N, CA, C and O atoms as a GROMACS GRO file, in nm:
protein
  504
    1GLN      N    1   6.293   3.590   1.827
    1GLN     CA    2   6.399   3.660   1.901
    1GLN      C    3   6.516   3.687   1.807
    1GLN      O    4   6.567   3.595   1.743
    2VAL      N    5   6.557   3.812   1.800
    2VAL     CA    6   6.667   3.851   1.712
    2VAL      C    7   6.800   3.819   1.779
    2VAL      O    8   6.820   3.847   1.898
    3GLN      N    9   6.888   3.760   1.702
    3GLN     CA   10   7.021   3.731   1.753
    3GLN      C   11   7.123   3.760   1.645
    3GLN      O   12   7.109   3.716   1.531
    4LEU      N   13   7.227   3.834   1.682
    4LEU     CA   14   7.339   3.863   1.594
    4LEU      C   15   7.465   3.809   1.660
    4LEU      O   16   7.496   3.845   1.773
    5VAL      N   17   7.536   3.722   1.590
    5VAL     CA   18   7.654   3.659   1.648
    5VAL      C   19   7.774   3.688   1.560
    5VAL      O   20   7.781   3.645   1.445
    6GLU      N   21   7.869   3.761   1.617
    6GLU     CA   22   7.991   3.796   1.544
    6GLU      C   23   8.101   3.694   1.570
    6GLU      O   24   8.102   3.626   1.673
    7SER      N   25   8.192   3.685   1.475
    7SER     CA   26   8.309   3.600   1.491
    7SER      C   27   8.420   3.652   1.400
    7SER      O   28   8.395   3.732   1.310
    8GLY      N   29   8.541   3.606   1.425
    8GLY     CA   30   8.652   3.637   1.337
    8GLY      C   31   8.754   3.735   1.392
    8GLY      O   32   8.857   3.758   1.328
    9GLY      N   33   8.729   3.792   1.508
    9GLY     CA   34   8.825   3.885   1.565
    9GLY      C   35   8.951   3.814   1.613
    9GLY      O   36   8.956   3.691   1.621
   10GLY      N   37   9.053   3.894   1.645
   10GLY     CA   38   9.175   3.835   1.694
   10GLY      C   39   9.288   3.935   1.702
   10GLY      O   40   9.269   4.056   1.687
   11LEU      N   41   9.407   3.883   1.724
   11LEU     CA   42   9.528   3.964   1.733
   11LEU      C   43   9.608   3.948   1.603
   11LEU      O   44   9.644   3.837   1.565
   12VAL      N   45   9.634   4.059   1.537
   12VAL     CA   46   9.710   4.056   1.413
   12VAL      C   47   9.814   4.166   1.414
   12VAL      O   48   9.812   4.255   1.499
   13ARG      N   49   9.905   4.160   1.317
   13ARG     CA   50  10.009   4.261   1.304
   13ARG      C   51   9.965   4.368   1.203
   13ARG      O   52   9.880   4.341   1.118
   14PRO      N   53  10.021   4.486   1.212
   14PRO     CA   54   9.990   4.590   1.112
   14PRO      C   55  10.015   4.538   0.970
   14PRO      O   56  10.116   4.472   0.943
   15GLY      N   57   9.922   4.568   0.882
   15GLY     CA   58   9.931   4.522   0.744
   15GLY      C   59   9.860   4.390   0.718
   15GLY      O   60   9.839   4.354   0.602
   16ASP      N   61   9.824   4.319   0.822
   16ASP     CA   62   9.754   4.192   0.806
   16ASP      C   63   9.607   4.214   0.771
   16ASP      O   64   9.558   4.327   0.769
   17SER      N   65   9.538   4.104   0.745
   17SER     CA   66   9.396   4.107   0.713
   17SER      C   67   9.317   4.022   0.812
   17SER      O   68   9.370   3.927   0.871
   18LEU      N   69   9.191   4.056   0.828
   18LEU     CA   70   9.097   3.978   0.906
   18LEU      C   71   8.962   3.983   0.838
   18LEU      O   72   8.928   4.079   0.770
   19ARG      N   73   8.884   3.877   0.859
   19ARG     CA   74   8.748   3.875   0.807
   19ARG      C   75   8.653   3.851   0.922
   19ARG      O   76   8.658   3.746   0.986
   20LEU      N   77   8.568   3.947   0.948
   20LEU     CA   78   8.466   3.934   1.052
   20LEU      C   79   8.336   3.888   0.989
   20LEU      O   80   8.300   3.930   0.878
   21SER      N   81   8.265   3.803   1.060
   21SER     CA   82   8.135   3.756   1.014
   21SER      C   83   8.029   3.781   1.120
   21SER      O   84   8.057   3.780   1.240
   22CYS      N   85   7.908   3.804   1.074
   22CYS     CA   86   7.794   3.821   1.163
   22CYS      C   87   7.679   3.739   1.107
   22CYS      O   88   7.632   3.762   0.996
   23VAL      N   89   7.634   3.644   1.186
   23VAL     CA   90   7.520   3.562   1.146
   23VAL      C   91   7.396   3.612   1.218
   23VAL      O   92   7.394   3.625   1.341
   24ALA      N   93   7.292   3.641   1.140
   24ALA     CA   94   7.169   3.695   1.196
   24ALA      C   95   7.060   3.591   1.197
   24ALA      O   96   7.045   3.514   1.102
   25SER      N   97   6.983   3.589   1.304
   25SER     CA   98   6.866   3.503   1.313
   25SER      C   99   6.751   3.583   1.373
   25SER      O  100   6.772   3.678   1.448
   26GLY      N  101   6.631   3.543   1.338
   26GLY     CA  102   6.514   3.613   1.390
   26GLY      C  103   6.483   3.743   1.319
   26GLY      O  104   6.399   3.820   1.365
   27VAL      N  105   6.549   3.768   1.207
   27VAL     CA  106   6.523   3.888   1.127
   27VAL      C  107   6.491   3.848   0.984
   27VAL      O  108   6.526   3.739   0.939
   28THR      N  109   6.424   3.938   0.913
   28THR     CA  110   6.405   3.920   0.770
   28THR      C  111   6.529   3.977   0.703
   28THR      O  112   6.536   4.097   0.676
   29PHE      N  113   6.625   3.890   0.678
   29PHE     CA  114   6.759   3.935   0.643
   29PHE      C  115   6.760   4.022   0.518
   29PHE      O  116   6.833   4.120   0.511
   30THR      N  117   6.678   3.985   0.420
   30THR     CA  118   6.681   4.060   0.294
   30THR      C  119   6.624   4.200   0.309
   30THR      O  120   6.649   4.286   0.226
   31ARG      N  121   6.546   4.222   0.414
   31ARG     CA  122   6.487   4.353   0.435
   31ARG      C  123   6.570   4.441   0.528
   31ARG      O  124   6.567   4.564   0.518
   32ASN      N  125   6.643   4.377   0.617
   32ASN     CA  126   6.716   4.453   0.718
   32ASN      C  127   6.845   4.515   0.669
   32ASN      O  128   6.918   4.456   0.588
   33THR      N  129   6.872   4.633   0.719
   33THR     CA  130   7.001   4.696   0.701
   33THR      C  131   7.098   4.636   0.802
   33THR      O  132   7.065   4.623   0.920
   34MET      N  133   7.217   4.600   0.755
   34MET     CA  134   7.318   4.540   0.840
   34MET      C  135   7.441   4.631   0.843
   34MET      O  136   7.484   4.681   0.739
   35ALA      N  137   7.496   4.651   0.960
   35ALA     CA  138   7.608   4.744   0.973
   35ALA      C  139   7.712   4.691   1.070
   35ALA      O  140   7.686   4.602   1.151
   36TRP      N  141   7.830   4.748   1.060
   36TRP     CA  142   7.938   4.723   1.155
   36TRP      C  143   7.976   4.856   1.220
   36TRP      O  144   7.990   4.959   1.154
   37PHE      N  145   7.992   4.850   1.351
   37PHE     CA  146   8.044   4.962   1.429
   37PHE      C  147   8.163   4.911   1.508
   37PHE      O  148   8.185   4.790   1.518
   38ARG      N  149   8.240   5.002   1.564
   38ARG     CA  150   8.350   4.963   1.650
   38ARG      C  151   8.362   5.060   1.766
   38ARG      O  152   8.321   5.176   1.758
   39GLN      N  153   8.420   5.011   1.873
   39GLN     CA  154   8.433   5.094   1.993
   39GLN      C  155   8.561   5.064   2.067
   39GLN      O  156   8.598   4.949   2.089
   40VAL      N  157   8.626   5.171   2.105
   40VAL     CA  158   8.745   5.165   2.189
   40VAL      C  159   8.703   5.210   2.328
   40VAL      O  160   8.624   5.304   2.340
   41PRO      N  161   8.754   5.147   2.434
   41PRO     CA  162   8.717   5.189   2.569
   41PRO      C  163   8.734   5.338   2.590
   41PRO      O  164   8.838   5.396   2.558
   42GLY      N  165   8.630   5.400   2.646
   42GLY     CA  166   8.636   5.542   2.673
   42GLY      C  167   8.593   5.630   2.559
   42GLY      O  168   8.586   5.753   2.573
   43LYS      N  169   8.563   5.568   2.444
   43LYS     CA  170   8.520   5.644   2.328
   43LYS      C  171   8.382   5.598   2.282
   43LYS      O  172   8.336   5.490   2.319
   44GLU      N  173   8.318   5.681   2.201
   44GLU     CA  174   8.187   5.644   2.150
   44GLU      C  175   8.200   5.537   2.042
   44GLU      O  176   8.301   5.525   1.973
   45ARG      N  177   8.093   5.460   2.030
   45ARG     CA  178   8.088   5.360   1.925
   45ARG      C  179   8.077   5.430   1.790
   45ARG      O  180   7.991   5.517   1.772
   46GLU      N  181   8.163   5.392   1.696
   46GLU     CA  182   8.166   5.462   1.569
   46GLU      C  183   8.131   5.371   1.453
   46GLU      O  184   8.156   5.251   1.454
   47PHE      N  185   8.071   5.433   1.352
   47PHE     CA  186   8.029   5.363   1.233
   47PHE      C  187   8.150   5.316   1.153
   47PHE      O  188   8.250   5.386   1.142
   48VAL      N  189   8.138   5.195   1.097
   48VAL     CA  190   8.243   5.141   1.012
   48VAL      C  191   8.191   5.114   0.870
   48VAL      O  192   8.251   5.159   0.772
   49ALA      N  193   8.080   5.040   0.860
   49ALA     CA  194   8.031   5.002   0.727
   49ALA      C  195   7.885   4.962   0.735
   49ALA      O  196   7.835   4.923   0.841
   50VAL      N  197   7.816   4.970   0.620
   50VAL     CA  198   7.675   4.935   0.617
   50VAL      C  199   7.638   4.877   0.481
   50VAL      O  200   7.695   4.914   0.378
   51THR      N  201   7.541   4.785   0.483
   51THR     CA  202   7.487   4.732   0.360
   51THR      C  203   7.336   4.717   0.375
   51THR      O  204   7.288   4.668   0.477
   52SER      N  205   7.264   4.758   0.273
   52SER     CA  206   7.119   4.751   0.277
   52SER      C  207   7.068   4.704   0.143
   52SER      O  208   7.080   4.774   0.042
   53GLN      N  209   7.012   4.585   0.141
   53GLN     CA  210   6.956   4.532   0.017
   53GLN      C  211   6.830   4.609  -0.020
   53GLN      O  212   6.799   4.626  -0.138
   54ARG      N  213   6.759   4.655   0.079
   54ARG     CA  214   6.633   4.726   0.056
   54ARG      C  215   6.656   4.860  -0.014
   54ARG      O  216   6.579   4.897  -0.103
   55THR      N  217   6.759   4.934   0.025
   55THR     CA  218   6.786   5.066  -0.035
   55THR      C  219   6.897   5.062  -0.139
   55THR      O  220   6.918   5.159  -0.211
   56GLY      N  221   6.968   4.950  -0.145
   56GLY     CA  222   7.082   4.942  -0.238
   56GLY      C  223   7.205   5.012  -0.186
   56GLY      O  224   7.299   5.036  -0.263
   57SER      N  225   7.208   5.046  -0.058
   57SER     CA  226   7.322   5.118   0.000
   57SER      C  227   7.431   5.020   0.040
   57SER      O  228   7.404   4.909   0.087
   58ASN      N  229   7.554   5.062   0.020
   58ASN     CA  230   7.669   4.982   0.058
   58ASN      C  231   7.787   5.078   0.064
   58ASN      O  232   7.840   5.118  -0.040
   59PHE      N  233   7.829   5.115   0.186
   59PHE     CA  234   7.941   5.209   0.196
   59PHE      C  235   8.013   5.192   0.330
   59PHE      O  236   7.960   5.131   0.424
   60VAL      N  237   8.133   5.247   0.336
   60VAL     CA  238   8.217   5.238   0.456
   60VAL      C  239   8.255   5.378   0.502
   60VAL      O  240   8.240   5.476   0.429
   61ALA      N  241   8.304   5.384   0.624
   61ALA     CA  242   8.351   5.511   0.678
   61ALA      C  243   8.477   5.557   0.604
   61ALA      O  244   8.552   5.475   0.552
   62ASP      N  245   8.498   5.685   0.601
   62ASP     CA  246   8.615   5.740   0.533
   62ASP      C  247   8.745   5.686   0.592
   62ASP      O  248   8.843   5.668   0.520
   63SER      N  249   8.745   5.659   0.722
   63SER     CA  250   8.867   5.612   0.789
   63SER      C  251   8.911   5.474   0.745
   63SER      O  252   9.026   5.436   0.766
   64VAL      N  253   8.822   5.399   0.684
   64VAL     CA  254   8.856   5.263   0.641
   64VAL      C  255   8.839   5.243   0.491
   64VAL      O  256   8.858   5.132   0.440
   65LYS      N  257   8.805   5.348   0.420
   65LYS     CA  258   8.782   5.338   0.276
   65LYS      C  259   8.908   5.292   0.205
   65LYS      O  260   9.018   5.341   0.230
   66GLY      N  261   8.890   5.196   0.115
   66GLY     CA  262   9.003   5.140   0.043
   66GLY      C  263   9.067   5.023   0.114
   66GLY      O  264   9.151   4.954   0.056
   67ARG      N  265   9.029   4.999   0.239
   67ARG     CA  266   9.086   4.888   0.315
   67ARG      C  267   8.981   4.788   0.360
   67ARG      O  268   9.007   4.668   0.364
   68PHE      N  269   8.862   4.836   0.394
   68PHE     CA  270   8.755   4.750   0.443
   68PHE      C  271   8.645   4.738   0.338
   68PHE      O  272   8.616   4.832   0.264
   69THR      N  273   8.586   4.620   0.333
   69THR     CA  274   8.474   4.594   0.242
   69THR      C  275   8.365   4.519   0.317
   69THR      O  276   8.394   4.425   0.391
   70ILE      N  277   8.241   4.560   0.298
   70ILE     CA  278   8.128   4.490   0.358
   70ILE      C  279   8.051   4.416   0.250
   70ILE      O  280   8.032   4.466   0.139
   71SER      N  281   8.006   4.297   0.284
   71SER     CA  282   7.927   4.218   0.191
   71SER      C  283   7.827   4.135   0.268
   71SER      O  284   7.839   4.118   0.389
   72ARG      N  285   7.727   4.083   0.197
   72ARG     CA  286   7.627   4.001   0.263
   72ARG      C  287   7.594   3.880   0.177
   72ARG      O  288   7.599   3.884   0.054
   73ASP      N  289   7.562   3.771   0.246
   73ASP     CA  290   7.519   3.648   0.180
   73ASP      C  291   7.381   3.614   0.236
   73ASP      O  292   7.368   3.561   0.346
   74SER      N  293   7.279   3.646   0.158
   74SER     CA  294   7.143   3.626   0.208
   74SER      C  295   7.108   3.479   0.223
   74SER      O  296   7.020   3.445   0.302
   75SER      N  297   7.175   3.392   0.151
   75SER     CA  298   7.148   3.248   0.163
   75SER      C  299   7.193   3.195   0.298
   75SER      O  300   7.147   3.091   0.344
   76LYS      N  301   7.286   3.269   0.362
   76LYS     CA  302   7.340   3.225   0.492
   76LYS      C  303   7.308   3.324   0.603
   76LYS      O  304   7.354   3.308   0.716
   77ASN      N  305   7.228   3.427   0.571
   77ASN     CA  306   7.196   3.531   0.670
   77ASN      C  307   7.323   3.586   0.735
   77ASN      O  308   7.328   3.606   0.856
   78THR      N  309   7.423   3.610   0.654
   78THR     CA  310   7.554   3.649   0.705
   78THR      C  311   7.602   3.778   0.640
   78THR      O  312   7.590   3.796   0.518
   79VAL      N  313   7.657   3.867   0.720
   79VAL     CA  314   7.724   3.987   0.669
   79VAL      C  315   7.870   3.978   0.710
   79VAL      O  316   7.903   3.940   0.822
   80THR      N  317   7.956   4.013   0.617
   80THR     CA  318   8.100   3.997   0.636
   80THR      C  319   8.170   4.132   0.624
   80THR      O  320   8.135   4.215   0.540
   81LEU      N  321   8.269   4.152   0.708
   81LEU     CA  322   8.354   4.271   0.699
   81LEU      C  323   8.496   4.223   0.671
   81LEU      O  324   8.562   4.167   0.758
   82GLN      N  325   8.541   4.245   0.550
   82GLN     CA  326   8.678   4.211   0.512
   82GLN      C  327   8.767   4.330   0.541
   82GLN      O  328   8.746   4.439   0.488
   83MET      N  329   8.866   4.309   0.626
   83MET     CA  330   8.953   4.417   0.669
   83MET      C  331   9.095   4.387   0.622
   83MET      O  332   9.156   4.289   0.665
   84ASN      N  333   9.146   4.471   0.536
   84ASN     CA  334   9.281   4.456   0.483
   84ASN      C  335   9.371   4.569   0.530
   84ASN      O  336   9.324   4.675   0.571
   85ASN      N  337   9.500   4.544   0.523
   85ASN     CA  338   9.599   4.647   0.562
   85ASN      C  339   9.562   4.710   0.696
   85ASN      O  340   9.550   4.833   0.708
   86LEU      N  341   9.544   4.626   0.794
   86LEU     CA  342   9.501   4.675   0.925
   86LEU      C  343   9.607   4.762   0.990
   86LEU      O  344   9.727   4.740   0.973
   87LYS      N  345   9.560   4.860   1.064
   87LYS     CA  346   9.647   4.955   1.133
   87LYS      C  347   9.620   4.949   1.283
   87LYS      O  348   9.513   4.906   1.324
   88PRO      N  349   9.715   4.991   1.364
   88PRO     CA  350   9.693   4.990   1.510
   88PRO      C  351   9.567   5.067   1.550
   88PRO      O  352   9.501   5.031   1.647
   89GLU      N  353   9.534   5.172   1.478
   89GLU     CA  354   9.415   5.251   1.512
   89GLU      C  355   9.284   5.179   1.479
   89GLU      O  356   9.177   5.229   1.513
   90ASP      N  357   9.293   5.063   1.414
   90ASP     CA  358   9.174   4.982   1.391
   90ASP      C  359   9.142   4.894   1.511
   90ASP      O  360   9.038   4.827   1.514
   91THR      N  361   9.228   4.894   1.609
   91THR     CA  362   9.205   4.815   1.730
   91THR      C  363   9.079   4.862   1.800
   91THR      O  364   9.065   4.980   1.833
   92ALA      N  365   8.987   4.768   1.823
   92ALA     CA  366   8.858   4.801   1.885
   92ALA      C  367   8.777   4.674   1.900
   92ALA      O  368   8.816   4.568   1.852
   93VAL      N  369   8.666   4.685   1.968
   93VAL     CA  370   8.565   4.579   1.965
   93VAL      C  371   8.470   4.613   1.852
   93VAL      O  372   8.417   4.723   1.845
   94TYR      N  373   8.448   4.518   1.765
   94TYR     CA  374   8.364   4.537   1.648
   94TYR      C  375   8.226   4.474   1.673
   94TYR      O  376   8.215   4.359   1.716
   95TYR      N  377   8.124   4.553   1.645
   95TYR     CA  378   7.986   4.511   1.669
   95TYR      C  379   7.907   4.507   1.540
   95TYR      O  380   7.920   4.594   1.454
   96CYS      N  381   7.826   4.405   1.528
   96CYS     CA  382   7.730   4.394   1.420
   96CYS      C  383   7.597   4.454   1.466
   96CYS      O  384   7.558   4.437   1.582
   97ALA      N  385   7.531   4.524   1.376
   97ALA     CA  386   7.405   4.588   1.411
   97ALA      C  387   7.304   4.569   1.298
   97ALA      O  388   7.341   4.550   1.183
   98SER      N  389   7.176   4.573   1.334
   98SER     CA  390   7.072   4.551   1.235
   98SER      C  391   6.951   4.638   1.263
   98SER      O  392   6.918   4.667   1.379
   99SER      N  393   6.884   4.678   1.156
   99SER     CA  394   6.761   4.754   1.169
   99SER      C  395   6.673   4.727   1.049
   99SER      O  396   6.723   4.710   0.937
  100SER      N  397   6.543   4.724   1.071
  100SER     CA  398   6.449   4.704   0.960
  100SER      C  399   6.397   4.834   0.904
  100SER      O  400   6.328   4.834   0.803
  101SER      N  401   6.430   4.948   0.968
  101SER     CA  402   6.365   5.072   0.929
  101SER      C  403   6.459   5.191   0.911
  101SER      O  404   6.411   5.302   0.890
  102VAL      N  405   6.589   5.172   0.918
  102VAL     CA  406   6.678   5.286   0.910
  102VAL      C  407   6.682   5.342   0.768
  102VAL      O  408   6.685   5.266   0.671
  103ILE      N  409   6.680   5.473   0.757
  103ILE     CA  410   6.688   5.537   0.626
  103ILE      C  411   6.834   5.571   0.596
  103ILE      O  412   6.919   5.572   0.685
  104VAL      N  413   6.861   5.599   0.469
  104VAL     CA  414   6.998   5.618   0.424
  104VAL      C  415   7.070   5.726   0.504
  104VAL      O  416   7.187   5.710   0.541
  105SER      N  417   7.003   5.835   0.531
  105SER     CA  418   7.068   5.948   0.600
  105SER      C  419   7.102   5.917   0.745
  105SER      O  420   7.179   5.990   0.807
  106GLN      N  421   7.047   5.809   0.798
  106GLN     CA  422   7.072   5.773   0.937
  106GLN      C  423   7.163   5.653   0.952
  106GLN      O  424   7.192   5.611   1.064
  107MET      N  425   7.210   5.597   0.843
  107MET     CA  426   7.281   5.469   0.849
  107MET      C  427   7.412   5.476   0.924
  107MET      O  428   7.463   5.373   0.966
  108ARG      N  429   7.469   5.595   0.941
  108ARG     CA  430   7.595   5.607   1.016
  108ARG      C  431   7.571   5.628   1.166
  108ARG      O  432   7.666   5.634   1.244
  109SER      N  433   7.446   5.639   1.205
  109SER     CA  434   7.412   5.669   1.343
  109SER      C  435   7.382   5.542   1.420
  109SER      O  436   7.298   5.462   1.379
  110ARG      N  437   7.450   5.524   1.533
  110ARG     CA  438   7.429   5.401   1.613
  110ARG      C  439   7.289   5.397   1.672
  110ARG      O  440   7.237   5.288   1.700
  111SER      N  441   7.226   5.512   1.691
  111SER     CA  442   7.093   5.516   1.750
  111SER      C  443   6.986   5.464   1.653
  111SER      O  444   6.872   5.440   1.694
  112ALA      N  445   7.021   5.449   1.527
  112ALA     CA  446   6.924   5.402   1.428
  112ALA      C  447   6.907   5.250   1.429
  112ALA      O  448   6.817   5.198   1.363
  113TYR      N  449   6.992   5.180   1.501
  113TYR     CA  450   6.993   5.034   1.497
  113TYR      C  451   6.930   4.976   1.624
  113TYR      O  452   6.960   5.018   1.736
  114HIS      N  453   6.842   4.878   1.603
  114HIS     CA  454   6.766   4.820   1.714
  114HIS      C  455   6.834   4.699   1.775
  114HIS      O  456   6.816   4.669   1.893
  115TYR      N  457   6.911   4.631   1.693
  115TYR     CA  458   6.968   4.504   1.739
  115TYR      C  459   7.120   4.507   1.727
  115TYR      O  460   7.176   4.559   1.631
  116TRP      N  461   7.185   4.447   1.828
  116TRP     CA  462   7.331   4.448   1.834
  116TRP      C  463   7.382   4.311   1.874
  116TRP      O  464   7.318   4.238   1.950
  117GLY      N  465   7.499   4.276   1.822
  117GLY     CA  466   7.567   4.157   1.866
  117GLY      C  467   7.648   4.186   1.990
  117GLY      O  468   7.647   4.298   2.042
  118GLN      N  469   7.719   4.084   2.038
  118GLN     CA  470   7.797   4.096   2.161
  118GLN      C  471   7.935   4.155   2.138
  118GLN      O  472   8.004   4.194   2.232
  119GLY      N  473   7.976   4.161   2.012
  119GLY     CA  474   8.105   4.220   1.978
  119GLY      C  475   8.215   4.116   1.966
  119GLY      O  476   8.214   4.013   2.033
  120THR      N  477   8.311   4.147   1.881
  120THR     CA  478   8.430   4.063   1.867
  120THR      C  479   8.552   4.154   1.867
  120THR      O  480   8.556   4.252   1.791
  121PRO      N  481   8.651   4.125   1.950
  121PRO     CA  482   8.765   4.216   1.963
  121PRO      C  483   8.867   4.197   1.852
  121PRO      O  484   8.898   4.085   1.810
  122VAL      N  485   8.919   4.308   1.806
  122VAL     CA  486   9.027   4.311   1.707
  122VAL      C  487   9.141   4.393   1.765
  122VAL      O  488   9.123   4.508   1.804
  123THR      N  489   9.258   4.332   1.768
  123THR     CA  490   9.378   4.401   1.817
  123THR      C  491   9.484   4.398   1.709
  123THR      O  492   9.522   4.292   1.659
  124VAL      N  493   9.532   4.516   1.673
  124VAL     CA  494   9.637   4.527   1.571
  124VAL      C  495   9.761   4.582   1.640
  124VAL      O  496   9.764   4.697   1.682
  125SER      N  497   9.861   4.498   1.650
  125SER     CA  498   9.980   4.537   1.724
  125SER      C  499  10.101   4.461   1.673
  125SER      O  500  10.092   4.344   1.634
  126SER      N  501  10.214   4.529   1.673
  126SER     CA  502  10.338   4.462   1.633
  126SER      C  503  10.409   4.403   1.754
  126SER      O  504  10.515   4.343   1.740
   0.00000   0.00000   0.00000
């Protein structure tokens, strides 16, 4: 049974940093593509970042480029999203996602991912 468990969300001020973690179980971590998405109520879930050991892909959305970094620790089956210089528009529920078969051209698409965590909320407010 696949399980993705996120942690690290919270309430921070603009300019602060947060580190989100996602621990995966029931997957072949080194083969799976791991991604972060976020969603604001009333809006579609949007791509934030992705890392794939299988394809060598590692990139973030343009909206967070230069501020967010994604990394993975295969020894701990964990993917991390380091978020720096947070802005109010980063406020959302952040979701971890995983897929064993997504190709590079589909990595920004939420429909390409089979497994999702429960989400962790991030609020950026002064």
